[in-house]
Biopython code that builds the backbone (N, CA, C, O; Angstrom):
import numpy as np
from Bio.PDB.StructureBuilder import StructureBuilder

atoms = [
    (1, "MET", "N", (-131.991, 30.412, -14.725)),
    (1, "MET", "CA", (-131.169, 31.089, -15.863)),
    (1, "MET", "C", (-129.950, 29.981, -16.314)),
    (1, "MET", "O", (-129.323, 29.529, -15.356)),
    (2, "SER", "N", (-129.616, 29.582, -17.422)),
    (2, "SER", "CA", (-128.591, 28.775, -17.750)),
    (2, "SER", "C", (-127.630, 29.684, -18.599)),
    (2, "SER", "O", (-128.037, 30.455, -19.467)),
    (3, "ASN", "N", (-126.266, 29.506, -18.245)),
    (3, "ASN", "CA", (-125.281, 30.213, -19.036)),
    (3, "ASN", "C", (-124.892, 29.289, -20.035)),
    (3, "ASN", "O", (-123.854, 28.646, -19.880)),
    (4, "VAL", "N", (-125.637, 29.133, -21.102)),
    (4, "VAL", "CA", (-125.384, 28.354, -22.197)),
    (4, "VAL", "C", (-124.555, 28.896, -23.355)),
    (4, "VAL", "O", (-125.173, 29.797, -23.923)),
    (5, "ILE", "N", (-123.541, 28.685, -23.815)),
    (5, "ILE", "CA", (-122.834, 29.193, -24.786)),
    (5, "ILE", "C", (-123.306, 28.713, -26.423)),
    (5, "ILE", "O", (-123.137, 27.520, -26.675)),
    (6, "GLN", "N", (-123.734, 29.361, -27.240)),
    (6, "GLN", "CA", (-124.000, 28.871, -28.378)),
    (6, "GLN", "C", (-122.969, 28.976, -29.320)),
    (6, "GLN", "O", (-122.227, 29.952, -29.218)),
    (7, "THR", "N", (-122.784, 28.208, -30.171)),
    (7, "THR", "CA", (-121.644, 28.451, -31.136)),
    (7, "THR", "C", (-122.314, 27.990, -32.498)),
    (7, "THR", "O", (-123.331, 27.297, -32.480)),
    (8, "SER", "N", (-121.818, 28.325, -33.468)),
    (8, "SER", "CA", (-122.163, 28.090, -34.937)),
    (8, "SER", "C", (-121.119, 27.345, -35.675)),
    (8, "SER", "O", (-119.937, 27.674, -35.783)),
    (9, "SER", "N", (-121.717, 26.267, -36.184)),
    (9, "SER", "CA", (-120.756, 25.483, -36.908)),
    (9, "SER", "C", (-121.308, 25.410, -38.327)),
    (9, "SER", "O", (-121.243, 24.292, -38.839)),
    (10, "GLY", "N", (-121.772, 26.265, -38.969)),
    (10, "GLY", "CA", (-122.218, 25.878, -40.304)),
    (10, "GLY", "C", (-121.335, 26.861, -41.217)),
    (10, "GLY", "O", (-120.426, 27.566, -40.777)),
    (11, "VAL", "N", (-121.716, 26.802, -42.461)),
    (11, "VAL", "CA", (-120.909, 27.624, -43.250)),
    (11, "VAL", "C", (-121.599, 29.384, -43.360)),
    (11, "VAL", "O", (-122.815, 29.576, -43.365)),
    (12, "GLY", "N", (-120.822, 30.256, -43.422)),
    (12, "GLY", "CA", (-121.678, 31.507, -43.424)),
    (12, "GLY", "C", (-121.807, 31.857, -44.383)),
    (12, "GLY", "O", (-121.455, 31.152, -45.329)),
    (13, "PHE", "N", (-122.381, 33.131, -44.586)),
    (13, "PHE", "CA", (-122.409, 33.774, -45.836)),
    (13, "PHE", "C", (-121.576, 34.102, -46.899)),
    (13, "PHE", "O", (-121.902, 33.936, -48.074)),
    (14, "PRO", "N", (-120.526, 34.555, -46.536)),
    (14, "PRO", "CA", (-119.112, 34.578, -47.535)),
    (14, "PRO", "C", (-118.844, 33.494, -47.899)),
    (14, "PRO", "O", (-118.639, 33.320, -49.100)),
    (15, "GLY", "N", (-118.751, 32.317, -46.904)),
    (15, "GLY", "CA", (-118.499, 30.879, -47.687)),
    (15, "GLY", "C", (-119.290, 30.270, -48.551)),
    (15, "GLY", "O", (-118.934, 29.613, -49.529)),
    (16, "LEU", "N", (-120.659, 30.550, -48.089)),
    (16, "LEU", "CA", (-121.667, 29.809, -49.052)),
    (16, "LEU", "C", (-121.578, 30.654, -50.319)),
    (16, "LEU", "O", (-121.904, 29.969, -51.288)),
    (17, "LEU", "N", (-121.261, 31.866, -50.639)),
    (17, "LEU", "CA", (-121.391, 32.710, -51.818)),
    (17, "LEU", "C", (-119.857, 32.480, -52.527)),
    (17, "LEU", "O", (-119.563, 32.888, -53.651)),
    (18, "THR", "N", (-119.190, 31.931, -51.857)),
    (18, "THR", "CA", (-117.743, 31.759, -52.352)),
    (18, "THR", "C", (-118.041, 30.141, -52.888)),
    (18, "THR", "O", (-117.426, 29.733, -53.873)),
    (19, "ILE", "N", (-118.806, 29.452, -52.334)),
    (19, "ILE", "CA", (-119.138, 27.980, -53.298)),
    (19, "ILE", "C", (-120.058, 28.195, -54.227)),
    (19, "ILE", "O", (-120.214, 27.444, -55.190)),
    (20, "VAL", "N", (-120.797, 29.330, -53.990)),
    (20, "VAL", "CA", (-121.792, 29.340, -55.519)),
    (20, "VAL", "C", (-120.865, 29.883, -56.430)),
    (20, "VAL", "O", (-120.807, 29.260, -57.490)),
    (21, "PHE", "N", (-120.032, 30.978, -56.317)),
    (21, "PHE", "CA", (-119.190, 31.432, -57.407)),
    (21, "PHE", "C", (-118.271, 30.687, -57.612)),
    (21, "PHE", "O", (-117.694, 30.854, -58.687)),
    (22, "ILE", "N", (-117.844, 29.759, -56.842)),
    (22, "ILE", "CA", (-116.694, 28.557, -57.438)),
    (22, "ILE", "C", (-117.509, 27.648, -58.584)),
    (22, "ILE", "O", (-117.010, 27.458, -59.693)),
    (23, "VAL", "N", (-118.757, 27.132, -58.220)),
    (23, "VAL", "CA", (-119.587, 26.197, -58.890)),
    (23, "VAL", "C", (-119.907, 26.913, -60.112)),
    (23, "VAL", "O", (-119.925, 26.307, -61.184)),
    (24, "MET", "N", (-120.184, 28.266, -60.031)),
    (24, "MET", "CA", (-120.692, 28.873, -61.290)),
    (24, "MET", "C", (-119.477, 28.994, -62.356)),
    (24, "MET", "O", (-119.662, 28.696, -63.536)),
    (25, "LYS", "N", (-118.009, 29.524, -61.794)),
    (25, "LYS", "CA", (-117.113, 29.170, -62.468)),
    (25, "LYS", "C", (-116.422, 27.992, -63.265)),
    (25, "LYS", "O", (-115.754, 28.033, -64.298)),
    (26, "LEU", "N", (-116.764, 27.003, -62.519)),
    (26, "LEU", "CA", (-116.301, 25.504, -63.036)),
    (26, "LEU", "C", (-117.263, 25.141, -64.103)),
    (26, "LEU", "O", (-116.845, 24.401, -64.994)),
    (27, "THR", "N", (-118.522, 25.562, -64.146)),
    (27, "THR", "CA", (-119.422, 25.171, -64.815)),
    (27, "THR", "C", (-119.570, 26.135, -66.034)),
    (27, "THR", "O", (-120.393, 25.916, -66.922)),
    (28, "GLY", "N", (-118.704, 27.253, -66.035)),
    (28, "GLY", "CA", (-118.705, 28.173, -67.340)),
    (28, "GLY", "C", (-119.761, 29.020, -67.223)),
    (28, "GLY", "O", (-119.888, 29.913, -68.061)),
    (29, "TYR", "N", (-120.574, 28.898, -66.299)),
    (29, "TYR", "CA", (-121.661, 30.288, -66.259)),
    (29, "TYR", "C", (-121.097, 31.557, -66.175)),
    (29, "TYR", "O", (-121.544, 32.480, -66.856)),
    (30, "ILE", "N", (-119.873, 31.745, -65.176)),
    (30, "ILE", "CA", (-119.148, 33.282, -65.333)),
    (30, "ILE", "C", (-118.124, 33.040, -66.050)),
    (30, "ILE", "O", (-117.859, 31.875, -66.347)),
    (31, "ALA", "N", (-117.337, 34.095, -66.475)),
    (31, "ALA", "CA", (-116.181, 33.868, -67.037)),
    (31, "ALA", "C", (-115.138, 35.114, -65.954)),
    (31, "ALA", "O", (-114.247, 35.838, -66.400)),
    (32, "TRP", "N", (-115.538, 35.054, -64.691)),
    (32, "TRP", "CA", (-114.669, 36.005, -63.806)),
    (32, "TRP", "C", (-113.439, 35.680, -63.789)),
    (32, "TRP", "O", (-113.204, 34.654, -64.427)),
    (33, "SER", "N", (-112.255, 36.336, -63.129)),
    (33, "SER", "CA", (-111.111, 36.037, -62.745)),
    (33, "SER", "C", (-111.666, 35.209, -61.578)),
    (33, "SER", "O", (-112.786, 35.217, -61.066)),
    (34, "TRP", "N", (-110.357, 34.357, -61.250)),
    (34, "TRP", "CA", (-110.597, 33.702, -59.711)),
    (34, "TRP", "C", (-110.241, 34.559, -58.560)),
    (34, "TRP", "O", (-110.439, 34.069, -57.448)),
    (35, "TRP", "N", (-109.670, 35.947, -58.640)),
    (35, "TRP", "CA", (-109.706, 36.932, -57.617)),
    (35, "TRP", "C", (-111.459, 37.374, -57.294)),
    (35, "TRP", "O", (-111.968, 37.547, -56.187)),
    (36, "TRP", "N", (-112.012, 37.459, -58.419)),
    (36, "TRP", "CA", (-113.469, 37.813, -58.098)),
    (36, "TRP", "C", (-114.262, 36.345, -57.665)),
    (36, "TRP", "O", (-115.163, 36.445, -56.831)),
    (37, "VAL", "N", (-114.092, 35.625, -57.958)),
    (37, "VAL", "CA", (-114.678, 34.193, -57.524)),
    (37, "VAL", "C", (-114.514, 34.000, -56.041)),
    (37, "VAL", "O", (-115.350, 33.559, -55.253)),
    (38, "LEU", "N", (-113.167, 34.448, -55.778)),
    (38, "LEU", "CA", (-112.770, 34.020, -54.244)),
    (38, "LEU", "C", (-113.184, 35.550, -53.214)),
    (38, "LEU", "O", (-113.083, 35.653, -51.991)),
    (39, "SER", "N", (-113.571, 36.407, -54.025)),
    (39, "SER", "CA", (-113.671, 37.675, -53.222)),
    (39, "SER", "C", (-114.489, 37.745, -52.051)),
    (39, "SER", "O", (-114.131, 38.499, -51.146)),
    (40, "PRO", "N", (-115.782, 36.911, -51.907)),
    (40, "PRO", "CA", (-116.325, 36.917, -50.872)),
    (40, "PRO", "C", (-115.259, 36.306, -49.231)),
    (40, "PRO", "O", (-115.686, 36.404, -48.080)),
    (41, "LEU", "N", (-113.986, 35.763, -49.592)),
    (41, "LEU", "CA", (-113.208, 35.517, -48.741)),
    (41, "LEU", "C", (-112.255, 36.302, -48.248)),
    (41, "LEU", "O", (-111.985, 36.195, -47.052)),
    (42, "TRP", "N", (-111.473, 37.362, -49.166)),
    (42, "TRP", "CA", (-110.895, 38.215, -49.033)),
    (42, "TRP", "C", (-111.340, 39.654, -48.588)),
    (42, "TRP", "O", (-110.755, 40.406, -47.808)),
    (43, "ILE", "N", (-112.580, 39.871, -49.306)),
    (43, "ILE", "CA", (-112.934, 41.318, -48.865)),
    (43, "ILE", "C", (-113.196, 41.751, -47.583)),
    (43, "ILE", "O", (-112.944, 42.912, -47.262)),
    (44, "PRO", "N", (-113.692, 40.925, -46.779)),
    (44, "PRO", "CA", (-114.068, 41.327, -45.591)),
    (44, "PRO", "C", (-112.581, 41.110, -44.844)),
    (44, "PRO", "O", (-112.470, 41.932, -43.935)),
    (45, "ALA", "N", (-111.599, 40.382, -44.946)),
    (45, "ALA", "CA", (-110.691, 40.625, -44.426)),
    (45, "ALA", "C", (-109.949, 41.946, -44.663)),
    (45, "ALA", "O", (-109.323, 42.490, -43.753)),
    (46, "VAL", "N", (-110.023, 42.410, -45.803)),
    (46, "VAL", "CA", (-109.177, 43.512, -46.337)),
    (46, "VAL", "C", (-109.893, 44.797, -45.171)),
    (46, "VAL", "O", (-109.414, 45.497, -44.278)),
    (47, "ILE", "N", (-111.376, 44.602, -45.818)),
    (47, "ILE", "CA", (-111.950, 45.550, -44.748)),
    (47, "ILE", "C", (-111.592, 45.777, -42.945)),
    (47, "ILE", "O", (-111.591, 46.846, -42.336)),
    (48, "GLY", "N", (-111.351, 44.611, -42.486)),
    (48, "GLY", "CA", (-110.833, 44.536, -41.110)),
    (48, "GLY", "C", (-109.753, 44.990, -41.211)),
    (48, "GLY", "O", (-109.687, 45.958, -40.453)),
    (49, "VAL", "N", (-108.563, 44.793, -41.886)),
    (49, "VAL", "CA", (-107.464, 45.343, -41.943)),
    (49, "VAL", "C", (-107.192, 46.917, -41.753)),
    (49, "VAL", "O", (-106.491, 47.444, -40.890)),
    (50, "LEU", "N", (-107.969, 47.565, -42.843)),
    (50, "LEU", "CA", (-108.512, 48.687, -43.072)),
    (50, "LEU", "C", (-108.967, 49.690, -41.678)),
    (50, "LEU", "O", (-108.571, 50.836, -41.461)),
    (51, "ILE", "N", (-109.796, 48.973, -40.940)),
    (51, "ILE", "CA", (-110.592, 49.296, -40.004)),
    (51, "ILE", "C", (-109.326, 49.448, -38.669)),
    (51, "ILE", "O", (-109.217, 50.286, -37.774)),
    (52, "LEU", "N", (-108.602, 48.408, -38.973)),
    (52, "LEU", "CA", (-107.538, 48.076, -37.564)),
    (52, "LEU", "C", (-106.689, 49.172, -37.929)),
    (52, "LEU", "O", (-106.528, 50.012, -37.044)),
    (53, "MET", "N", (-106.028, 49.389, -39.172)),
    (53, "MET", "CA", (-104.852, 50.504, -39.786)),
    (53, "MET", "C", (-105.592, 51.928, -38.952)),
    (53, "MET", "O", (-105.115, 52.579, -38.023)),
    (54, "ILE", "N", (-106.736, 52.086, -39.573)),
    (54, "ILE", "CA", (-107.427, 53.391, -39.147)),
    (54, "ILE", "C", (-107.535, 53.652, -37.554)),
    (54, "ILE", "O", (-107.472, 54.769, -37.041)),
    (55, "MET", "N", (-107.694, 52.529, -36.915)),
    (55, "MET", "CA", (-107.921, 52.605, -35.561)),
    (55, "MET", "C", (-106.432, 52.974, -34.904)),
    (55, "MET", "O", (-106.283, 53.857, -34.060)),
    (56, "ILE", "N", (-105.453, 52.221, -35.391)),
    (56, "ILE", "CA", (-104.219, 52.492, -35.077)),
    (56, "ILE", "C", (-103.697, 53.961, -35.330)),
    (56, "ILE", "O", (-103.140, 54.560, -34.410)),
    (57, "ILE", "N", (-103.852, 54.488, -36.444)),
    (57, "ILE", "CA", (-103.330, 55.708, -36.786)),
    (57, "ILE", "C", (-104.100, 56.792, -35.841)),
    (57, "ILE", "O", (-103.520, 57.820, -35.494)),
    (58, "VAL", "N", (-105.582, 56.475, -35.404)),
    (58, "VAL", "CA", (-106.358, 57.335, -34.596)),
    (58, "VAL", "C", (-105.787, 57.303, -33.252)),
    (58, "VAL", "O", (-105.886, 58.324, -32.572)),
    (59, "ALA", "N", (-105.226, 56.315, -32.795)),
    (59, "ALA", "CA", (-104.707, 55.974, -31.431)),
    (59, "ALA", "C", (-103.715, 56.882, -31.365)),
    (59, "ALA", "O", (-103.759, 57.755, -30.498)),
    (60, "ALA", "N", (-102.590, 56.808, -32.344)),
    (60, "ALA", "CA", (-101.281, 57.157, -32.229)),
    (60, "ALA", "C", (-101.494, 58.788, -32.574)),
    (60, "ALA", "O", (-100.443, 59.404, -32.394)),
    (61, "PHE", "N", (-102.443, 59.507, -32.959)),
    (61, "PHE", "CA", (-102.315, 60.778, -32.959)),
    (61, "PHE", "C", (-103.547, 61.442, -31.902)),
    (61, "PHE", "O", (-103.899, 62.615, -32.028)),
    (62, "SER", "N", (-104.070, 60.636, -30.982)),
    (62, "SER", "CA", (-105.039, 61.004, -29.813)),
    (62, "SER", "C", (-104.127, 61.359, -28.807)),
    (62, "SER", "O", (-104.573, 62.129, -27.956)),
    (63, "GLY", "N", (-102.750, 60.927, -28.667)),
    (63, "GLY", "CA", (-102.106, 60.992, -27.547)),
    (63, "GLY", "C", (-102.366, 60.257, -26.403)),
    (63, "GLY", "O", (-101.804, 60.743, -25.421)),
    (64, "LYS", "N", (-103.090, 59.148, -26.148)),
    (64, "LYS", "CA", (-103.216, 58.569, -25.126)),
    (64, "LYS", "C", (-102.543, 57.131, -25.017)),
    (64, "LYS", "O", (-102.640, 56.482, -23.976)),
]
sb = StructureBuilder()
sb.init_structure("model")
sb.init_model(0)
sb.init_chain("A")
sb.init_seg("    ")
for serial, (resi, resn, name, xyz) in enumerate(atoms, 1):
    if name == "N":
        sb.init_residue(resn, " ", resi, " ")
    sb.init_atom(name, np.array(xyz, "f"), 0.0, 1.0, " ", f" {name:<3s}", serial, name[0])
structure = sb.get_structure()
């Protein structure tokens, strides 16, 4: 058995979706705000921060 570490070097789904949205925005196919065009990048980060905040609050009130 070998202990091979696999790494991913490609663009993930949020990155690919962001590229598609940017191309659609620049070609005039969609008229969204740039906030929504770039949302595949910032929405997962916001969700991660919210989960972290909930975990900190739960840990603070659990008394451990």
